[in-house]
C-alpha positions in Angstrom: -8.9 4.3 32.7 -9.6 8.0 33.0 -12.0 9.3 35.6 -15.6 9.3 34.5 -14.4 7.4 31.4 -17.0 5.8 29.1 -14.3 3.9 27.1 -10.6 3.1 27.3 -8.3 5.1 25.0 -4.5 4.7 24.9 -2.0 6.6 22.7 1.3 4.9 22.1 4.1 7.2 20.8 7.2 5.7 19.1 10.3 7.8 18.6 14.0 7.4 18.2 14.2 9.2 21.5 12.2 6.5 23.2 8.6 5.4 23.5 5.8 6.8 25.7 2.3 5.6 26.5 -0.5 8.1 27.3 -3.5 6.8 29.2 -5.7 7.7 32.2 -6.2 11.1 30.6 -9.2 12.7 28.9 -9.1 12.3 25.1 -11.3 13.6 22.3 -10.5 12.0 18.9 -11.5 12.3 15.3 -10.2 10.0 12.5 -10.8 10.5 8.8 -10.0 8.1 6.0 -10.6 9.1 2.4 -9.9 8.4 -1.3 -9.4 12.1 -2.0 -5.6 11.9 -2.5 -4.7 13.4 0.9 -3.3 11.3 3.8 -5.7 9.7 6.2 -5.6 11.8 9.3 -6.5 12.1 13.0 -7.1 15.1 15.2 -6.6 14.5 18.9 -7.4 16.7 21.9 -5.9 15.6 25.2 -6.2 17.3 28.6 -3.5 17.9 31.2 -0.5 16.2 29.8 2.5 16.4 32.2 5.2 18.9 31.2 7.6 16.1 30.3 5.0 14.7 27.9 4.3 18.0 26.3 8.1 18.5 25.7 8.4 15.0 24.3 5.6 15.6 21.8 6.8 19.1 20.9 10.0 17.7 19.4 8.3 16.7 16.2 10.8 17.0 13.3 14.4 15.9 12.8 17.0 17.9 10.8 15.7 16.5 7.5 12.2 17.7 8.1 10.8 14.2 8.9 8.3 13.6 11.7 10.2 11.8 14.5 7.1 10.5 16.3 4.5 7.9 15.2 1.4 7.5 17.3 -1.0 4.6 17.5 -4.5 5.2 18.8 -6.1 2.2 20.7 -9.8 2.1 21.6 -10.8 -0.6 24.0 -7.7 -2.6 23.1 -8.3 -2.3 19.4 -6.0 -0.3 17.1 -8.0 2.4 15.3 -5.3 4.5 13.7 -1.6 4.9 13.3 0.0 8.0 11.9 3.0 10.3 11.9 2.7 13.3 14.3 2.6 16.4 12.0 1.6 19.2 14.2 1.2 19.8 18.0 0.1 22.7 20.2 -0.4 23.2 23.9 -2.6 25.9 25.5 -3.1 26.7 29.1 -6.7 27.6 29.9 -6.6 29.9 32.9 -10.4 29.8 33.5 -10.3 26.0 34.0 -6.7 25.6 35.0 -6.3 22.9 32.3 -3.6 22.3 29.8 -5.2 21.5 26.4 -2.9 19.8 23.8 -3.9 19.4 20.1 -2.2 16.7 18.0 -2.6 16.2 14.3 -1.5 12.9 12.8 -1.2 11.9 9.1 -0.9 8.3 8.0 2.3 7.8 5.9 3.2 11.5 6.2 6.9 10.8 5.9 6.3 8.5 2.9 4.3 11.2 1.2 7.2 13.7 1.6 10.0 11.3 0.7 12.2 12.0 -2.3 14.0 9.3 -4.3 16.8 9.2 -7.0 16.7 5.7 -8.6 17.6 4.1 -11.9 15.4 1.5 -13.5 17.3 -0.5 -16.1 16.1 -0.7 -19.7 14.2 -3.8 -20.3 12.6 -3.8 -16.8 8.8 -4.2 -16.7 6.6 -1.5 -15.2 5.9 -4.1 -12.4 9.6 -4.3 -11.7 10.0 -0.5 -11.8 7.2 -0.3 -9.2 9.0 -2.7 -6.9 12.3 -0.8 -7.3 10.7 2.5 -6.3 8.4 1.1 -3.7 11.3 -0.5 -1.8 12.3 3.1 -0.8 9.1 3.3 1.2 10.1 0.6 3.6 12.2 3.1 5.5 9.0 4.9 6.4 7.1 1.8 7.5 5.1 1.6 4.3 4.9 -1.5 2.1 4.6 -1.1 -1.7 2.4 -4.1 -2.2 2.0 -4.9 -5.9 -1.1 -3.1 -7.3 -3.6 -5.4 -8.9 -3.6 -3.2 -12.1 0.1 -3.9 -12.6 -0.5 -7.6 -12.8 -2.2 -7.2 -16.1 -0.5 -7.2 -19.5 0.3 -3.5 -19.1 2.4 -4.2 -16.0 4.3 -6.9 -17.9 5.4 -4.6 -20.7 9.1 -3.7 -20.8 10.5 -0.2 -20.5 12.3 0.5 -23.7 14.9 3.0 -22.3 16.7 3.4 -19.0 14.4 5.2 -16.6 16.0 7.7 -14.1 13.5 8.3 -11.4 14.0 11.6 -9.4 11.6 13.3 -7.1 8.7 12.5 -4.8 8.3 8.8 -4.3 4.5 8.8 -4.2 4.2 11.0 -7.3 6.5 8.6 -9.2 4.5 5.6 -8.1 1.3 7.3 -9.2 2.8 7.9 -12.7 3.6 4.2 -13.0 0.2 3.2 -11.8 -1.5 5.7 -14.1 0.2 4.1 -17.1 -1.9 1.0 -16.5 -4.8 2.5 -14.5 -5.3 6.0 -15.9 -8.3 6.7 -13.7 -7.3 5.6 -10.2 -7.1 6.8 -6.6 -3.7 6.1 -4.9 -3.6 6.2 -1.1 -1.6 4.8 1.9 -3.8 2.8 4.3 -2.8 0.5 7.1 0.9 0.8 6.1 0.4 -0.1 2.4 0.1 1.7 -0.9 -3.3 1.1 -2.3 -4.7 2.0 -5.8 -8.3 1.7 -6.8 -9.7 2.5 -10.2 -12.3 5.3 -10.3 -14.9 2.8 -11.6 -13.6 -0.1 -9.5 -14.7 -1.3 -6.1 -13.2 -3.7 -3.6 -15.2 -6.9 -2.9 -15.4 -6.4 0.9 -19.0 -5.4 1.7 -20.6 -4.2 5.0 -24.3 -4.4 5.4 -26.0 -1.7 7.6 -29.6 -1.4 8.7 -29.3 0.5 12.0 -28.5 4.2 11.9 -28.1 7.0 14.5 -30.0 9.3 12.1 -31.6 8.8 8.7 -29.1 8.6 5.8 -28.9 11.7 3.7 -29.1 11.1 -0.1 -27.3 13.5 -2.5 -26.6 13.7 -6.2 -23.8 11.1 -6.2 -24.6 8.9 -3.3 -25.3 9.2 0.4 -24.0 10.1 3.8 -24.9 7.9 6.8 -24.0 7.9 10.5 -23.9 4.8 12.6 -22.5 3.7 16.0 -18.7 3.3 15.9 -17.7 0.6 13.4 -14.2 0.3 12.0 -15.1 -2.6 9.7 -15.7 -0.2 6.8 -12.9 -0.2 4.1 -12.1 2.7 1.8 -13.0 1.6 -1.7 -15.1 -1.2 -0.4 -18.9 -1.5 -0.4 -21.7 -0.6 2.0 -25.1 -2.1 1.5 -28.0 0.0 2.9 -31.0 -1.8 4.2 -33.1 1.1 5.4 -35.4 3.5 3.6 -34.7 7.3 3.9 -36.6 10.3 2.7 -33.9 12.8 3.7 -32.3 14.2 0.6 -29.9 16.9 -0.6 -30.2 16.6 -4.4 -29.0 19.8 -6.1 -31.7 19.8 -8.8 -34.0 16.9 -9.4 -34.8 18.2 -12.9 -31.3 18.0 -14.2 -30.0 15.3 -11.8 -32.6 12.7 -12.4 -32.1 9.8 -10.0 -33.1 6.1 -10.3 -36.2 5.1 -8.5 -34.2 2.7 -6.3 -32.0 5.7 -5.1 -35.0 7.7 -3.9 -35.5 5.1 -1.1 -31.8 5.1 -0.2 -31.7 1.3 -0.3 -28.9 -0.1 -2.4 -25.1 -0.6 -2.5 -22.5 2.2 -2.4 -18.8 2.6 -2.9 -17.2 4.0 0.3 -15.1 7.1 -0.4 -14.8 8.5 3.1 -15.1 7.2 6.7 -14.9 9.4 9.8 -14.8 8.2 13.4 -15.5 10.4 16.4 -15.1 9.4 20.1 -14.0 10.5 23.5 -13.6 9.0 27.0 -15.0 11.7 29.3 -18.6 12.3 28.2 -21.7 10.1 27.6 -21.7 10.9 23.8 -21.9 7.9 21.6 -18.8 6.9 19.6 -19.9 7.5 16.0 -18.8 6.6 12.4 -19.9 8.6 9.4 -19.7 7.0 5.9 -19.8 8.8 2.6 -20.5 6.7 -0.5 -21.1 6.8 -4.2 -24.1 4.9 -5.6 -23.4 1.7 -7.5 -26.1 1.0 -10.0 
């Protein structure tokens, strides 16, 4: 554990050139998971990496432009995030005689960039077409788990003509999913493709009544900060059991809100979760949740 550490953080890097574990160093880490259509990501600042480690992390891409390094962040023996290393920089701070390294990770980055040329035979169902295309993601450590919306009658319908799929894998999967779920968010989370309807919500619910600061209400939902908690699921629900008078409504005349929302109590769909923690200060490890109100 690093000197003066308040918590134990370990980075494990996997690469075709070998694996390395980084610990007993000072880390400052931010993780963001979102339904906005961009990859879940993490920004890491680490101090005084050895020259060998800096060189290892700087060899990011192979000849095909794929990230060669996958990094897993572990906090107090619990995995918080795994992502492909996308960008890295090292700066020597002469005033403090420190090397400061900045790492940027994106979950499923290689899968988001991947291109496929595949033929789906005539007579195949959309469900089968999804499986054929999604199989290509296994090379990048991503499972194309069958999306719930494709289990409906739409997913069982046959494709009348032979379908030649060419281009970005994720974009082609989105097109197939949109045939059955026109209004949906498609993301990669925990190594799986996930699609959630704009008006749908996952059943998992987390109840919160203790906050580090009063939740802020806005026109669509709320923003709340709690002590670090990685039990929140993107697309899942958060139930607020605390009244708040802090608001950021754009215009209460045109954006009339329900009486229940003025208090802040209620249930919200989680659209973004951000974690922030380090191991060399006495700052609390925090989690910020952004949610859309569910009437």
